PDB file with SEQRES, HELIX, SHEET and CRYST1 records, atoms N, CA, C and O in Angstrom:
SEQRES   1 A   45  MET LYS ASP ILE ARG ILE ASP TYR THR GLN PRO GLY LYS          
SEQRES   2 A   45  PRO GLN GLN ASN ALA TYR VAL GLU ARG PHE ASN ARG THR          
SEQRES   3 A   45  ALA HIS HIS ASP TRP LEU ALA GLN TYR LEU PHE GLU SER          
SEQRES   4 A   45  LEU SER GLU VAL GLN GLU                                      
HELIX    1 AA1 PRO A   14  ASN A   17  5                                   4    
HELIX    2 AA2 ALA A   18  THR A   26  1                                   9    
HELIX    3 AA3 ALA A   27  TRP A   31  3                                   5    
HELIX    4 AA4 LEU A   32  GLN A   34  5                                   3    
HELIX    5 AA5 LEU A   40  GLN A   44  1                                   5    
CRYST1    1.000    1.000    1.000  90.00  90.00  90.00 P 1           1          
ATOM      1  N   MET A   1      15.317   8.367  -3.752  1.00  0.00           N  
ATOM      2  CA  MET A   1      13.934   8.057  -3.815  1.00  0.00           C  
ATOM      3  C   MET A   1      13.403   8.537  -5.167  1.00  0.00           C  
ATOM      4  O   MET A   1      13.786   9.602  -5.650  1.00  0.00           O  
ATOM      5  N   LYS A   2      12.558   7.775  -5.744  1.00  0.00           N  
ATOM      6  CA  LYS A   2      11.984   8.073  -7.038  1.00  0.00           C  
ATOM      7  C   LYS A   2      10.901   9.180  -6.840  1.00  0.00           C  
ATOM      8  O   LYS A   2      10.212   9.239  -5.822  1.00  0.00           O  
ATOM      9  N   ASP A   3      10.802  10.022  -7.844  1.00  0.00           N  
ATOM     10  CA  ASP A   3       9.738  11.111  -7.786  1.00  0.00           C  
ATOM     11  C   ASP A   3       8.502  10.568  -8.524  1.00  0.00           C  
ATOM     12  O   ASP A   3       8.320  10.793  -9.721  1.00  0.00           O  
ATOM     13  N   ILE A   4       7.690   9.871  -7.794  1.00  0.00           N  
ATOM     14  CA  ILE A   4       6.447   9.261  -8.329  1.00  0.00           C  
ATOM     15  C   ILE A   4       5.204   9.975  -7.733  1.00  0.00           C  
ATOM     16  O   ILE A   4       5.104  10.229  -6.533  1.00  0.00           O  
ATOM     17  N   ARG A   5       4.283  10.274  -8.643  1.00  0.00           N  
ATOM     18  CA  ARG A   5       3.038  10.884  -8.174  1.00  0.00           C  
ATOM     19  C   ARG A   5       1.884  10.217  -8.857  1.00  0.00           C  
ATOM     20  O   ARG A   5       2.023   9.618  -9.923  1.00  0.00           O  
ATOM     21  N   ILE A   6       0.698  10.333  -8.205  1.00  0.00           N  
ATOM     22  CA  ILE A   6      -0.504   9.740  -8.807  1.00  0.00           C  
ATOM     23  C   ILE A   6      -1.301  10.829  -9.325  1.00  0.00           C  
ATOM     24  O   ILE A   6      -1.636  11.781  -8.619  1.00  0.00           O  
ATOM     25  N   ASP A   7      -1.627  10.702 -10.611  1.00  0.00           N  
ATOM     26  CA  ASP A   7      -2.570  11.690 -11.235  1.00  0.00           C  
ATOM     27  C   ASP A   7      -3.900  10.997 -11.483  1.00  0.00           C  
ATOM     28  O   ASP A   7      -3.947   9.918 -12.074  1.00  0.00           O  
ATOM     29  N   TYR A   8      -4.959  11.610 -11.039  1.00  0.00           N  
ATOM     30  CA  TYR A   8      -6.276  11.100 -11.244  1.00  0.00           C  
ATOM     31  C   TYR A   8      -6.949  11.675 -12.432  1.00  0.00           C  
ATOM     32  O   TYR A   8      -6.748  12.848 -12.749  1.00  0.00           O  
ATOM     33  N   THR A   9      -7.762  10.876 -13.119  1.00  0.00           N  
ATOM     34  CA  THR A   9      -8.457  11.443 -14.231  1.00  0.00           C  
ATOM     35  C   THR A   9      -9.721  12.191 -13.694  1.00  0.00           C  
ATOM     36  O   THR A   9     -10.204  11.879 -12.605  1.00  0.00           O  
ATOM     37  N   GLN A  10     -10.200  13.093 -14.401  1.00  0.00           N  
ATOM     38  CA  GLN A  10     -11.391  13.815 -14.003  1.00  0.00           C  
ATOM     39  C   GLN A  10     -12.637  12.986 -14.276  1.00  0.00           C  
ATOM     40  O   GLN A  10     -12.719  12.316 -15.305  1.00  0.00           O  
ATOM     41  N   PRO A  11     -13.576  13.020 -13.398  1.00  0.00           N  
ATOM     42  CA  PRO A  11     -14.774  12.285 -13.568  1.00  0.00           C  
ATOM     43  C   PRO A  11     -15.408  12.641 -14.944  1.00  0.00           C  
ATOM     44  O   PRO A  11     -15.496  13.820 -15.288  1.00  0.00           O  
ATOM     45  N   GLY A  12     -15.863  11.591 -15.756  1.00  0.00           N  
ATOM     46  CA  GLY A  12     -16.508  11.907 -17.000  1.00  0.00           C  
ATOM     47  C   GLY A  12     -15.479  12.163 -18.163  1.00  0.00           C  
ATOM     48  O   GLY A  12     -15.862  12.539 -19.271  1.00  0.00           O  
ATOM     49  N   LYS A  13     -14.200  11.951 -17.871  1.00  0.00           N  
ATOM     50  CA  LYS A  13     -13.133  12.167 -18.860  1.00  0.00           C  
ATOM     51  C   LYS A  13     -12.294  10.881 -19.089  1.00  0.00           C  
ATOM     52  O   LYS A  13     -11.097  10.892 -18.803  1.00  0.00           O  
ATOM     53  N   PRO A  14     -12.857   9.834 -19.570  1.00  0.00           N  
ATOM     54  CA  PRO A  14     -12.091   8.607 -19.669  1.00  0.00           C  
ATOM     55  C   PRO A  14     -11.021   8.693 -20.773  1.00  0.00           C  
ATOM     56  O   PRO A  14     -10.105   7.872 -20.796  1.00  0.00           O  
ATOM     57  N   GLN A  15     -11.120   9.656 -21.670  1.00  0.00           N  
ATOM     58  CA  GLN A  15     -10.064   9.754 -22.729  1.00  0.00           C  
ATOM     59  C   GLN A  15      -8.723  10.272 -22.104  1.00  0.00           C  
ATOM     60  O   GLN A  15      -7.703  10.299 -22.793  1.00  0.00           O  
ATOM     61  N   GLN A  16      -8.725  10.675 -20.827  1.00  0.00           N  
ATOM     62  CA  GLN A  16      -7.500  11.144 -20.212  1.00  0.00           C  
ATOM     63  C   GLN A  16      -6.554   9.917 -19.877  1.00  0.00           C  
ATOM     64  O   GLN A  16      -5.348  10.055 -19.673  1.00  0.00           O  
ATOM     65  N   ASN A  17      -7.184   8.766 -19.843  1.00  0.00           N  
ATOM     66  CA  ASN A  17      -6.399   7.526 -19.613  1.00  0.00           C  
ATOM     67  C   ASN A  17      -6.920   6.385 -20.515  1.00  0.00           C  
ATOM     68  O   ASN A  17      -7.450   5.389 -20.022  1.00  0.00           O  
ATOM     69  N   ALA A  18      -6.765   6.544 -21.805  1.00  0.00           N  
ATOM     70  CA  ALA A  18      -7.332   5.709 -22.765  1.00  0.00           C  
ATOM     71  C   ALA A  18      -6.821   4.263 -22.650  1.00  0.00           C  
ATOM     72  O   ALA A  18      -7.551   3.312 -22.928  1.00  0.00           O  
ATOM     73  N   TYR A  19      -5.607   4.125 -22.253  1.00  0.00           N  
ATOM     74  CA  TYR A  19      -4.974   2.708 -22.090  1.00  0.00           C  
ATOM     75  C   TYR A  19      -5.734   1.866 -21.039  1.00  0.00           C  
ATOM     76  O   TYR A  19      -6.115   0.716 -21.256  1.00  0.00           O  
ATOM     77  N   VAL A  20      -5.913   2.513 -19.920  1.00  0.00           N  
ATOM     78  CA  VAL A  20      -6.726   1.816 -18.818  1.00  0.00           C  
ATOM     79  C   VAL A  20      -8.161   1.541 -19.190  1.00  0.00           C  
ATOM     80  O   VAL A  20      -8.702   0.465 -18.935  1.00  0.00           O  
ATOM     81  N   GLU A  21      -8.769   2.553 -19.808  1.00  0.00           N  
ATOM     82  CA  GLU A  21     -10.157   2.453 -20.168  1.00  0.00           C  
ATOM     83  C   GLU A  21     -10.258   1.303 -21.207  1.00  0.00           C  
ATOM     84  O   GLU A  21     -11.197   0.511 -21.125  1.00  0.00           O  
ATOM     85  N   ARG A  22      -9.370   1.193 -22.130  1.00  0.00           N  
ATOM     86  CA  ARG A  22      -9.375   0.120 -23.105  1.00  0.00           C  
ATOM     87  C   ARG A  22      -9.314  -1.239 -22.428  1.00  0.00           C  
ATOM     88  O   ARG A  22     -10.058  -2.175 -22.723  1.00  0.00           O  
ATOM     89  N   PHE A  23      -8.332  -1.274 -21.460  1.00  0.00           N  
ATOM     90  CA  PHE A  23      -8.193  -2.552 -20.751  1.00  0.00           C  
ATOM     91  C   PHE A  23      -9.439  -2.963 -19.998  1.00  0.00           C  
ATOM     92  O   PHE A  23      -9.849  -4.121 -20.068  1.00  0.00           O  
ATOM     93  N   ASN A  24     -10.061  -2.019 -19.266  1.00  0.00           N  
ATOM     94  CA  ASN A  24     -11.275  -2.302 -18.593  1.00  0.00           C  
ATOM     95  C   ASN A  24     -12.422  -2.769 -19.496  1.00  0.00           C  
ATOM     96  O   ASN A  24     -13.180  -3.678 -19.160  1.00  0.00           O  
ATOM     97  N   ARG A  25     -12.519  -2.099 -20.674  1.00  0.00           N  
ATOM     98  CA  ARG A  25     -13.541  -2.520 -21.626  1.00  0.00           C  
ATOM     99  C   ARG A  25     -13.269  -3.908 -22.109  1.00  0.00           C  
ATOM    100  O   ARG A  25     -14.191  -4.712 -22.241  1.00  0.00           O  
ATOM    101  N   THR A  26     -11.997  -4.217 -22.382  1.00  0.00           N  
ATOM    102  CA  THR A  26     -11.667  -5.661 -22.851  1.00  0.00           C  
ATOM    103  C   THR A  26     -11.981  -6.624 -21.789  1.00  0.00           C  
ATOM    104  O   THR A  26     -12.593  -7.660 -22.047  1.00  0.00           O  
ATOM    105  N   ALA A  27     -11.562  -6.306 -20.527  1.00  0.00           N  
ATOM    106  CA  ALA A  27     -11.818  -7.239 -19.455  1.00  0.00           C  
ATOM    107  C   ALA A  27     -13.333  -7.504 -19.285  1.00  0.00           C  
ATOM    108  O   ALA A  27     -13.761  -8.635 -19.055  1.00  0.00           O  
ATOM    109  N   HIS A  28     -14.112  -6.434 -19.406  1.00  0.00           N  
ATOM    110  CA  HIS A  28     -15.545  -6.590 -19.171  1.00  0.00           C  
ATOM    111  C   HIS A  28     -16.202  -7.378 -20.352  1.00  0.00           C  
ATOM    112  O   HIS A  28     -16.890  -8.373 -20.124  1.00  0.00           O  
ATOM    113  N   HIS A  29     -15.989  -6.941 -21.546  1.00  0.00           N  
ATOM    114  CA  HIS A  29     -16.664  -7.425 -22.721  1.00  0.00           C  
ATOM    115  C   HIS A  29     -16.121  -8.826 -23.153  1.00  0.00           C  
ATOM    116  O   HIS A  29     -16.890  -9.731 -23.476  1.00  0.00           O  
ATOM    117  N   ASP A  30     -14.798  -8.961 -23.144  1.00  0.00           N  
ATOM    118  CA  ASP A  30     -14.206 -10.247 -23.707  1.00  0.00           C  
ATOM    119  C   ASP A  30     -13.994 -11.280 -22.714  1.00  0.00           C  
ATOM    120  O   ASP A  30     -13.992 -12.457 -23.073  1.00  0.00           O  
ATOM    121  N   TRP A  31     -13.804 -10.941 -21.420  1.00  0.00           N  
ATOM    122  CA  TRP A  31     -13.479 -11.972 -20.461  1.00  0.00           C  
ATOM    123  C   TRP A  31     -14.711 -12.248 -19.615  1.00  0.00           C  
ATOM    124  O   TRP A  31     -15.199 -13.379 -19.608  1.00  0.00           O  
ATOM    125  N   LEU A  32     -15.241 -11.237 -18.887  1.00  0.00           N  
ATOM    126  CA  LEU A  32     -16.297 -11.520 -17.900  1.00  0.00           C  
ATOM    127  C   LEU A  32     -17.620 -11.857 -18.571  1.00  0.00           C  
ATOM    128  O   LEU A  32     -18.432 -12.588 -18.003  1.00  0.00           O  
ATOM    129  N   ALA A  33     -17.850 -11.330 -19.781  1.00  0.00           N  
ATOM    130  CA  ALA A  33     -19.113 -11.637 -20.405  1.00  0.00           C  
ATOM    131  C   ALA A  33     -19.267 -13.044 -20.848  1.00  0.00           C  
ATOM    132  O   ALA A  33     -20.371 -13.464 -21.192  1.00  0.00           O  
ATOM    133  N   GLN A  34     -18.158 -13.823 -20.856  1.00  0.00           N  
ATOM    134  CA  GLN A  34     -18.267 -15.195 -21.387  1.00  0.00           C  
ATOM    135  C   GLN A  34     -18.706 -16.159 -20.295  1.00  0.00           C  
ATOM    136  O   GLN A  34     -18.909 -17.336 -20.592  1.00  0.00           O  
ATOM    137  N   TYR A  35     -18.863 -15.727 -19.053  1.00  0.00           N  
ATOM    138  CA  TYR A  35     -19.163 -16.588 -17.981  1.00  0.00           C  
ATOM    139  C   TYR A  35     -20.552 -16.170 -17.323  1.00  0.00           C  
ATOM    140  O   TYR A  35     -20.924 -14.998 -17.378  1.00  0.00           O  
ATOM    141  N   LEU A  36     -21.235 -17.061 -16.760  1.00  0.00           N  
ATOM    142  CA  LEU A  36     -22.467 -16.858 -16.047  1.00  0.00           C  
ATOM    143  C   LEU A  36     -22.225 -17.137 -14.627  1.00  0.00           C  
ATOM    144  O   LEU A  36     -22.027 -18.289 -14.240  1.00  0.00           O  
ATOM    145  N   PHE A  37     -22.234 -16.057 -13.781  1.00  0.00           N  
ATOM    146  CA  PHE A  37     -21.885 -16.160 -12.414  1.00  0.00           C  
ATOM    147  C   PHE A  37     -23.208 -16.419 -11.634  1.00  0.00           C  
ATOM    148  O   PHE A  37     -24.274 -15.916 -11.988  1.00  0.00           O  
ATOM    149  N   GLU A  38     -23.077 -17.240 -10.545  1.00  0.00           N  
ATOM    150  CA  GLU A  38     -24.234 -17.617  -9.744  1.00  0.00           C  
ATOM    151  C   GLU A  38     -24.485 -16.575  -8.657  1.00  0.00           C  
ATOM    152  O   GLU A  38     -25.633 -16.400  -8.249  1.00  0.00           O  
ATOM    153  N   SER A  39     -23.455 -15.876  -8.171  1.00  0.00           N  
ATOM    154  CA  SER A  39     -23.622 -14.966  -6.996  1.00  0.00           C  
ATOM    155  C   SER A  39     -22.528 -13.885  -7.094  1.00  0.00           C  
ATOM    156  O   SER A  39     -21.559 -13.977  -7.848  1.00  0.00           O  
ATOM    157  N   LEU A  40     -22.755 -12.916  -6.314  1.00  0.00           N  
ATOM    158  CA  LEU A  40     -21.791 -11.731  -6.249  1.00  0.00           C  
ATOM    159  C   LEU A  40     -20.456 -12.221  -5.677  1.00  0.00           C  
ATOM    160  O   LEU A  40     -19.395 -11.782  -6.120  1.00  0.00           O  
ATOM    161  N   SER A  41     -20.507 -13.153  -4.668  1.00  0.00           N  
ATOM    162  CA  SER A  41     -19.258 -13.662  -4.065  1.00  0.00           C  
ATOM    163  C   SER A  41     -18.453 -14.450  -5.108  1.00  0.00           C  
ATOM    164  O   SER A  41     -17.223 -14.429  -5.061  1.00  0.00           O  
ATOM    165  N   GLU A  42     -19.096 -15.125  -6.023  1.00  0.00           N  
ATOM    166  CA  GLU A  42     -18.398 -15.847  -7.008  1.00  0.00           C  
ATOM    167  C   GLU A  42     -17.691 -14.880  -7.993  1.00  0.00           C  
ATOM    168  O   GLU A  42     -16.581 -15.172  -8.438  1.00  0.00           O  
ATOM    169  N   VAL A  43     -18.281 -13.808  -8.316  1.00  0.00           N  
ATOM    170  CA  VAL A  43     -17.736 -12.679  -9.134  1.00  0.00           C  
ATOM    171  C   VAL A  43     -16.473 -12.126  -8.435  1.00  0.00           C  
ATOM    172  O   VAL A  43     -15.439 -11.938  -9.076  1.00  0.00           O  
ATOM    173  N   GLN A  44     -16.569 -11.872  -7.128  1.00  0.00           N  
ATOM    174  CA  GLN A  44     -15.546 -11.275  -6.381  1.00  0.00           C  
ATOM    175  C   GLN A  44     -14.265 -12.170  -6.254  1.00  0.00           C  
ATOM    176  O   GLN A  44     -13.144 -11.687  -6.089  1.00  0.00           O  
ATOM    177  N   GLU A  45     -14.509 -13.461  -6.340  1.00  0.00           N  
ATOM    178  CA  GLU A  45     -13.361 -14.438  -6.244  1.00  0.00           C  
ATOM    179  C   GLU A  45     -12.624 -14.309  -7.499  1.00  0.00           C  
ATOM    180  O   GLU A  45     -11.624 -14.997  -7.701  1.00  0.00           O  
TER     181      GLU A  45                                                      
END                                                                             
């Protein structure tokens, strides 16, 4: 069995996982901001 563990970042410390934070920023600003959604259910799809 692999020795895998989950480490959580501390609240307010996004620099602890800069790769994921950068991805989230790119997804939000570059992808989602290009579309106008009509409803919350459309966003969730």
